[in-house]
C-alpha positions in Angstrom: 19.1 -29.8 52.4 22.7 -30.7 53.5 23.3 -27.7 55.8 23.1 -29.6 59.1 26.1 -29.4 61.3 27.7 -32.9 61.2 31.0 -32.4 63.0 31.8 -31.1 66.4 34.6 -29.0 64.7 31.9 -26.9 63.0 32.4 -28.3 59.5 28.9 -28.5 58.0 27.8 -31.5 55.9 27.2 -29.1 52.9 30.8 -27.8 53.1 32.2 -31.3 53.4 30.2 -32.7 50.5 30.7 -29.8 48.1 34.5 -29.9 48.9 34.8 -33.6 48.2 32.6 -33.3 45.1 34.8 -30.5 43.7 37.7 -32.9 44.3 40.6 -30.4 44.7 43.1 -32.2 46.9 44.4 -29.0 48.5 40.9 -28.0 49.5 40.1 -31.4 51.0 43.4 -31.4 53.0 42.7 -27.8 54.2 39.2 -28.8 55.4 40.7 -31.7 57.2 43.0 -29.4 59.2 39.9 -27.6 60.6 39.0 -30.7 62.5 41.1 -31.2 65.7 43.7 -33.9 65.5 42.2 -35.7 68.5 38.9 -36.2 66.5 40.4 -37.3 63.2 40.3 -40.9 64.2 36.7 -41.0 65.2 34.8 -38.2 63.5 33.1 -39.7 60.4 33.7 -36.6 58.2 37.3 -36.5 59.2 37.8 -40.2 58.4 36.1 -39.7 55.0 38.3 -36.6 54.3 41.3 -38.7 55.1 40.0 -41.3 52.6 39.6 -38.7 49.9 43.1 -37.4 50.5 44.3 -41.0 50.1 42.3 -41.5 46.9 43.4 -38.3 45.2 47.0 -39.1 46.3 47.0 -42.5 44.5 46.2 -44.8 47.4 42.7 -45.9 46.2 42.4 -49.1 48.3 43.4 -47.3 51.4 41.0 -44.5 50.6 38.2 -46.9 50.0 38.8 -48.6 53.4 38.7 -45.2 55.2 35.5 -44.0 53.4 33.9 -47.4 54.0 34.8 -47.1 57.7 33.4 -43.6 57.9 30.0 -44.7 56.4 29.7 -47.5 59.0 30.2 -45.0 61.8 27.7 -42.5 60.6 23.9 -42.3 60.0 21.2 -40.3 58.3 22.2 -37.6 55.8 25.9 -37.8 56.8 26.0 -41.5 55.9 24.3 -40.9 52.6 26.8 -38.2 51.6 29.7 -40.4 52.5 28.2 -43.3 50.6 27.8 -41.1 47.6 31.6 -40.7 47.6 32.1 -44.4 48.1 29.9 -45.7 45.3 32.0 -44.7 42.3 35.1 -46.1 43.9 33.4 -49.4 44.4 32.3 -49.4 40.8 35.8 -48.5 39.4 37.4 -51.3 41.4 34.8 -53.8 40.2 33.3 -54.5 43.7 29.8 -54.9 42.3 28.4 -57.1 45.1 29.3 -54.6 47.7 28.1 -51.8 45.5 24.7 -53.5 45.2 24.5 -54.1 48.9 25.4 -50.5 49.8 22.9 -49.1 47.4 20.2 -51.4 48.8 21.0 -50.2 52.3 20.0 -46.6 51.6 16.5 -45.8 53.0 14.7 -42.6 52.3 17.4 -40.9 50.2 18.0 -37.2 50.6 16.3 -35.3 47.8 19.6 -33.9 46.4 21.3 -37.3 46.5 18.4 -39.4 45.1 19.2 -38.7 41.4 22.9 -39.6 41.9 22.0 -42.9 43.7 19.5 -43.7 40.9 22.2 -43.1 38.3 24.5 -45.5 40.1 21.7 -48.0 40.0 21.6 -47.4 36.3 25.3 -48.2 36.0 24.9 -51.4 38.0 22.0 -52.6 35.9 24.0 -51.9 32.8 26.9 -54.0 34.1 24.4 -56.8 34.7 23.2 -56.6 31.1 19.8 -55.1 32.0 20.1 -52.3 29.4 16.4 -51.4 29.2 16.1 -50.9 32.9 19.4 -49.0 33.0 18.3 -46.6 30.3 15.0 -46.0 32.2 16.8 -45.3 35.5 19.3 -43.0 33.8 16.6 -40.9 32.1 14.7 -40.5 35.4 17.9 -39.6 37.2 18.7 -36.9 34.7 15.2 -35.5 34.8 15.2 -35.4 38.6 18.8 -34.1 38.8 18.2 -31.2 36.4 15.2 -30.2 38.5 17.5 -29.5 41.5 19.2 -26.2 42.1 22.6 -27.8 42.6 25.0 -27.7 39.7 27.5 -30.2 41.2 24.8 -32.8 41.7 23.7 -32.3 38.1 27.2 -32.8 36.9 27.6 -35.9 39.0 24.4 -37.4 37.5 25.6 -36.5 34.0 28.9 -38.2 34.5 27.2 -41.4 36.0 24.7 -41.6 33.2 27.5 -41.3 30.7 29.3 -44.2 32.2 26.1 -46.2 32.3 25.6 -45.6 28.6 29.2 -46.7 28.1 28.5 -49.9 29.9 25.4 -50.4 27.6 27.7 -49.8 24.6 25.6 -46.9 23.6 28.7 -44.9 22.8 27.0 -42.0 21.0 25.0 -41.2 24.2 28.0 -41.9 26.4 30.0 -39.3 24.4 27.2 -36.7 24.5 26.7 -37.1 28.3 30.4 -37.3 29.1 31.3 -34.1 27.1 28.4 -32.2 28.8 29.6 -33.4 32.2 33.2 -32.4 31.5 32.1 -28.9 30.4 29.7 -28.6 33.3 32.4 -29.5 35.9 35.0 -27.2 34.3 32.5 -24.4 34.6 32.4 -24.9 38.4 36.1 -25.7 38.7 35.3 -29.3 39.7 38.4 -30.5 37.8 38.7 -33.9 39.3 35.3 -34.9 38.0 36.0 -33.2 34.7 39.0 -35.5 34.4 36.9 -38.6 35.0 34.5 -37.5 32.3 37.4 -37.0 29.9 38.6 -40.5 30.8 35.3 -41.9 29.3 35.8 -39.8 26.2 39.4 -41.0 25.8 38.4 -44.7 26.1 35.6 -44.3 23.4 38.0 -42.5 21.0 40.8 -44.9 21.6 38.9 -48.2 21.5 35.7 -47.5 19.6 36.6 -44.8 17.1 40.2 -46.1 16.9 41.3 -42.4 16.4 44.5 -41.9 18.4 44.6 -38.2 17.7 41.2 -37.7 19.4 42.1 -40.1 22.1 45.3 -38.3 22.8 43.4 -35.0 23.0 41.1 -36.3 25.6 43.9 -38.0 27.5 45.7 -34.7 27.7 42.5 -32.9 28.9 42.1 -35.6 31.5 45.7 -35.1 32.7 45.4 -31.3 32.8 42.1 -31.4 34.7 43.6 -33.8 37.2 46.6 -31.6 37.6 44.4 -28.6 38.4 42.6 -30.7 41.0 45.8 -31.9 42.5 44.5 -35.5 42.0 47.8 -37.4 41.5 46.1 -40.7 40.9 43.9 -39.5 38.0 46.8 -37.4 36.6 48.9 -40.6 36.6 46.2 -42.4 34.7 46.1 -39.7 32.1 49.8 -39.9 31.6 49.6 -43.7 31.3 46.9 -43.3 28.6 49.1 -40.8 26.7 52.1 -43.2 27.0 50.1 -46.1 25.6 48.8 -44.1 22.7 52.4 -42.9 21.9 53.7 -46.5 21.9 50.8 -47.9 19.9 51.2 -45.3 17.2 55.0 -45.6 17.1 55.6 -42.0 18.2 58.9 -42.3 20.0 59.2 -38.5 20.6 56.0 -38.2 22.5 56.7 -41.5 24.3 60.0 -40.1 25.7 58.3 -36.8 26.7 55.4 -38.5 28.5 57.6 -41.1 30.1 59.8 -38.4 31.6 56.7 -36.8 33.2 55.5 -40.2 34.4 58.8 -41.2 36.1 58.8 -37.8 37.8 55.3 -38.6 39.2 55.4 -38.9 43.0 53.4 -42.2 42.9 56.6 -44.1 42.2 57.5 -47.0 39.9 55.8 -49.6 42.2 52.4 -48.1 41.2 52.6 -48.9 37.5 55.2 -51.4 36.7 52.7 -54.2 37.1 50.1 -52.6 34.9 49.4 -53.9 31.4 49.3 -50.5 29.6 52.7 -49.4 31.0 54.6 -52.7 30.5 53.2 -53.2 27.0 54.2 -49.7 26.0 57.7 -50.1 27.5 58.0 -53.5 25.7 57.1 -52.0 22.3 59.6 -49.2 22.6 62.4 -51.6 23.7 61.5 -53.8 20.8 61.9 -50.9 18.4 65.5 -50.8 19.5 65.9 -54.6 19.0 66.2 -55.2 22.8 64.0 -58.3 22.8 66.2 -59.9 25.5 64.8 -57.2 27.9 61.3 -57.4 26.6 60.8 -61.1 27.3 61.3 -61.2 31.1 59.1 -58.1 31.5 56.2 -59.8 29.7 56.7 -63.1 31.4 56.6 -61.4 34.8 53.5 -59.4 33.8 51.7 -62.5 32.6 51.9 -64.0 36.1 49.7 -61.2 37.5 46.3 -62.4 38.5 44.7 -59.1 37.7 45.1 -59.4 33.9 42.0 -59.8 31.7 41.8 -62.5 29.0 42.6 -59.8 26.4 45.7 -58.7 28.4 47.0 -62.3 28.7 46.4 -62.8 25.0 48.4 -59.7 24.1 51.2 -60.8 26.4 51.3 -64.1 24.6 51.2 -62.5 21.2 54.1 -60.2 22.1 56.0 -63.1 23.6 55.5 -64.8 20.3 57.2 -61.9 18.6 60.2 -62.0 21.0 60.5 -65.8 20.3 60.4 -65.0 16.5 63.2 -62.5 17.0 65.5 -65.2 18.4 64.2 -67.8 15.9 62.7 -70.0 18.7 60.0 -71.3 16.3 58.3 -73.8 18.7 57.9 -71.1 21.4 56.7 -68.6 18.8 54.2 -71.1 17.4 52.9 -72.0 20.9 52.5 -68.3 22.0 50.7 -67.3 18.8 48.3 -70.2 18.8 47.5 -69.6 22.5 46.8 -65.9 21.8 44.6 -66.8 18.8 42.7 -69.5 20.8 42.1 -67.0 23.7 40.5 -64.5 21.3 38.5 -66.9 19.2 35.6 -67.7 21.5 33.6 -64.7 22.6 30.5 -66.0 24.3 29.6 -62.8 26.1 29.8 -59.1 25.6 33.1 -57.6 26.7 34.0 -54.1 27.8 35.2 -51.9 24.9 38.8 -51.7 26.0 38.8 -55.5 26.4 37.5 -56.1 22.9 40.2 -53.7 21.6 42.9 -55.5 23.5 41.8 -58.8 22.0 41.8 -57.5 18.5 45.3 -56.1 18.9 46.4 -59.5 20.3 44.9 -61.4 17.4 46.5 -59.2 14.7 50.0 -59.5 16.4 49.5 -63.3 16.8 48.6 -63.6 13.1 51.7 -61.7 12.2 53.8 -64.2 14.2 52.2 -67.1 12.4 53.1 -65.6 9.0 56.6 -64.8 10.2 57.3 -68.4 11.2 55.8 -69.7 7.9 52.4 -70.8 9.3 50.8 -68.5 6.7 47.4 -70.3 6.5 46.8 -70.2 10.2 47.8 -66.5 10.3 45.6 -65.4 7.5 42.7 -67.5 8.9 43.1 -65.7 12.3 42.4 -62.3 10.5 38.6 -62.9 10.4 36.2 -60.2 9.1 35.5 -59.2 12.7 39.2 -58.5 13.3 40.1 -57.3 9.9 36.9 -56.2 8.1 38.6 -54.5 5.2 41.2 -57.2 4.7 43.9 -54.6 5.2 46.2 -56.6 7.5 46.0 -59.6 5.2 47.7 -57.6 2.6 50.1 -55.8 4.9 51.6 -58.7 6.9 54.4 -60.7 5.3 57.3 -62.9 6.6 59.6 -59.9 6.0 57.6 -57.4 8.0 54.7 -54.9 7.7 54.5 -51.6 5.8 54.4 -49.1 8.7 53.1 -46.3 6.6 50.2 -48.2 5.2 49.4 -49.8 8.7 46.5 -48.0 10.5 47.9 -45.5 13.0 46.7 -47.3 16.1 48.9 -50.4 15.1 52.0 -48.7 13.8 53.9 -49.3 17.0 53.1 -53.0 16.9 54.1 -53.0 13.2 57.5 -51.6 14.0 57.9 -54.1 16.9 57.2 -57.0 14.5 59.5 -55.5 11.8 62.4 -55.4 14.2 61.7 -59.0 15.2 61.8 -60.0 11.6 65.2 -58.3 11.1 66.5 -60.0 14.3 65.1 -63.3 13.0 67.1 -63.0 9.8 70.3 -62.8 11.8 69.3 -65.6 14.3 68.0 -68.0 11.6 70.4 -71.0 11.1 72.2 -71.2 7.8 71.5 -74.3 5.8 74.2 -74.2 3.1 71.8 -75.6 0.4 72.3 -74.8 -3.2 69.5 -73.2 -5.2 68.9 -76.5 -7.0 68.7 -78.3 -3.7 66.2 -75.8 -2.3 64.0 -76.4 -5.4 64.0 -80.1 -4.7 63.4 -79.5 -1.0 60.4 -77.3 -1.8 58.9 -80.2 -3.8 59.2 -82.8 -1.0 56.0 -81.7 1.0 53.8 -82.5 -2.0 54.4 -86.2 -1.4 55.3 -87.1 -4.9 57.9 -89.7 -5.8 61.5 -88.9 -6.7 60.7 -90.1 -10.2 57.9 -87.5 -10.5 60.2 -84.8 -9.1 62.9 -85.7 -11.6 60.4 -85.7 -14.5 59.0 -82.3 -13.4 62.4 -80.7 -13.1 63.8 -82.4 -16.3 66.5 -84.2 -14.4 67.5 -87.8 -14.0 66.4 -89.8 -11.0 70.0 -90.4 -10.1 70.6 -86.6 -9.9 67.5 -86.1 -7.7 68.7 -89.0 -5.4 72.1 -87.4 -5.1 70.6 -83.9 -4.3 68.2 -85.4 -1.7 71.1 -87.2 0.0 73.0 -83.9 0.1 69.9 -82.2 1.5 69.6 -84.8 4.3 73.3 -84.4 5.2 73.3 -80.6 5.3 70.1 -80.5 7.3 71.3 -83.4 9.6 68.1 -85.3 9.1 67.3 -88.9 8.1 64.1 -88.9 6.1 61.7 -86.8 4.1 59.4 -85.9 7.1 62.3 -84.6 9.1 63.6 -82.7 6.1 60.3 -81.0 5.6 60.0 -80.1 9.4 63.6 -78.7 9.3 62.8 -76.7 6.2 59.9 -75.1 8.0 62.1 -74.2 10.9 64.6 -72.6 8.6 61.9 -70.6 6.9 62.4 -72.1 3.5 58.7 -72.6 3.0 57.8 -69.1 4.2 
């Protein structure tokens, strides 16, 4: 089917396609060397091979540009093979309009590529919310793909239908298809695509099952498969995934080990320092050591990025609220927490699984900040049944901290982050110098009752209460009851 000679160098279309599908960077680079240097700027297969070298080396935008260019300078079966390499890259970078247009431009698809194209159409329809049509397209693509005598095409269809099921939030089917795809690709040493299948399994385990042990297993499988393929980009993503799990679960030993591998990665720091997963993980670990002065500028810088989702921004705000709590900046902490809660309250449309998970984490952290600054009612109200169905966090979060052992494993790193902030807040909180008796009187002031009523309730004379109230005003440097109540909130007396 694909055996036509497509390059003047003698590289056949079948060899080109199968090498790119297998995804081993060394093999792709070796195949490129067979094409004379003089033709590497004009030969479509050479341009596409250069694009695949860029993609597997971590330069995804550059790789997409080269493969897109190769498709525009080719026709027939050659163009279809190159387009099949381009489609998943457009999907992964959320270029849905171009993906749709590119799919629509394919006329009379080659028999061995038709199922793969149909599976991509199933992915696109799932992203549009057309779940029924997506499921129909994927079933047909699987039937047609299995009928072909080409194991790599079958694996490619399995992987794409797994991702379509993921987009439809049919996670049981997504797991089944992704696991079959991973095993299928490993059988034929197509390790790069096996890594991509494991990435689907990792996301489901991490964000749907909320099982960090299973998620860590799949993240490691993803990393190992990418390493075998020489795909630095996917290997890097696998390491980032492991780093994020280690931070979220409070596993400092694993965090240090993975971070060492990550920093040795040839992609360099500029590739990941602006990414939410990496910065959030680094911030958590620095917070464990009480270095909130380092955490705050990192999160503020990250929040300015225009690539963050609403859930990412909400988590940034919630974590900034924790850093403000640590330095007892109550107004800032209150603003950040309320902003995070507001951003995660209204959910008018279905969100990707990882986005929903990010929003849940942000809301729990923001609720903890509210409790920590004494706004207990708002904090507990934020822990709705959707966020905290078992009411577990309502019982775990206090103004003094969270019980790390009782906290679910996927939130232990955040619990430790909050606990360290509470400890820092105790040191940063201003001292009021009030006596126990004066504190009792101060705690009675928000109820709005008269001094006579307070005196009667406490069994004291009005003159004694007046004297104590005057002392309270002087020590808190306020002039009336409302100011005294506000100051007491700031000092944490009502918490």
